[in-house]
N, C-alpha and C positions, 0 to 999 in steps of 0.2 A: 317717467318711472321714478327718478330721483325725487321729484316733487312729492309724490305720494309716500315715499319712504320717510322723508322729513316730516311730513304732516303726521304720519303714524307715530314717529318718535316724539313729536311735540305733544300729541294726544296722550301717549303713555306717560310722559313726564308730568304733564298737567294732572293726570289722574293720581299719580303717586304723590305729588305735592299737595293735592287736595285732602289727603288723609290727615286727620287731626290726631297727633300723638297725645295720649292722655296718661297721667300718672295717678295711681290709686292713692288717695289721701286718707280714706277711712273705709272699712269694710266689715261686714258680718257674713259668716258662713255657718249656717245651722243645718242640723239633720234631725230627722224624726224616723223612728222605726219601732215596730211593735215587738216587745219582748214579753213572752208569757201573756200575750193578749193585751198588754198595757203599752200605750204610747210612751216611748222614752225619747228624750231630747238631748241634744248636746251641740257643741260648736267647735270650730277650728279657728285658729288665728294665724297671722303671718301671711295673708294673701299678697302675692306679688304678681304683677301682670304687665305685659307689653301690649298696650291697647292702641290700635290704629283704626279708629272707627269713624266713618262718615256716612250719615244716613243717605246721602245722594250718590255714594259710590260703594254700595254694598259688595260688589264683586271684587273690589280690591281692598276691602276692609279685613282686618284680622285681629284676633284676640288670642294671646297665649298667656295662660295663668298657671300658677302653682300655689299650693297650700302646704304648710308645714304639718305633716301627719303626726309629728310628735306633740303637737299642740292640742290634740283632742281633749275635750273637757266635757264630761257628763255630770259634773257636780258630785262625783263619787270616785275618790282616789283609787279604791280597789278595782272598780269597773274600768277606770281609765287605764290602769296598768295592764289589765287583761286585754283591753282593746288594742294596746300597743304591742302585745305579744305576737308570736308567730301565728297563733290561731286566727288572728284578725288582721291588723294592718302591718304587722312585722316591721315596725318603724326603725329598728336597728339596721335592717337591710334595705328598706324602702322608705326613706324619710320624707319623700314628697309625693303628692298627688297632683297630677297635671291635667290641663285641658287645653286643647289647641283647636281653633275654629277651622272648619272645612268650608262652610258656606253660610250665608245669611239670606233670609227672605223677609220682606216687609209685610206686615199684616195690617198696616194702616194705623194712624193715630199714635205713632211712637211705639208701636208693638211689633215685635219681631220673633222669628224663630231662627235658631242657629243649630247647625249640626257641628258637634264638637267631638274630637277624639279624646276620650277620657282614659287616663292611664293610672291604674292602682295596682301595686305589687307587680309591675312589669307586664300587666295584661291591659291591652288597649281595646276599647269598644267605642263605636259611634253612639252618641247620645243626643237626642233632640232636646234643646233647651228653649223654652218660651221665656222671653224677656222683654222688658220695656226699657226705653232710653229717654231720659229727659235731658235736653240740651240747653245749657245756660251759656252766657257769653264767655265765662271763664271756667265753668264747671260742667260736669255731666254726672248723671246718676243712672246706673244700670241696676235693674232688679230682675232677677231670674229665678226660675224654679224648674226642677226636673226630678224624675224618678229613675233610679237605677236598681238593677238586680245585684245584690251583694255577691251572689254565687258566681256571676259572670267574672268577678275579679278575685275569686278565691278568698273572700272575707267571711270568716265565721263558720267555715266547714258546713256540715250537714245538720246543723242544729234544728231540732223540731220545735223548739220554743221561740226561736227568733224568726221573724218574718223575712221573706226574701227581698221584698221591695223596701227601699229606703227613699224618703223624700229629702231633697236638698234645696235650700233656699240661699241665694247669694245676693247681697246688696253691696255695690261698690260705688263710692263717691270718688270722682276724679277731678283733677285740675288739668287745664290745657296749657 
């Protein structure tokens, strides 16, 4: 019995050591949403992430990330100030948007889906994120895309001019 216990401990330790801790060195986080029928775009900066991702050990891989909500930039200062207000992101009260992985599945060829708990304005919802991962010897590149419903997070109220669905794209280059 003790032999199996030690084998299990060694297996768990080996799986945790196999995880590759990665540090974000460069990132882009963009969004697109229709406003009055016109696609509007913007971005966030300040992505921080704790990435422990190993393609061979998805069940023990994890990604926790946050973005600085105060960094929203739509190339229009008046709009940015409105987006930072209580009506939208309420950045004074909720300065961060977070994502925490729940699970990953391989789709083959460096393509994956992950279920992430996304938290905006203290409201957390599971979101499926399709992403690719390119593994280099010292670097990695994650490229992901997902759609979320702004109303699920209390962003923008019941505006009839603003679409409910927003598309988010994330690219993160990492060093190992």
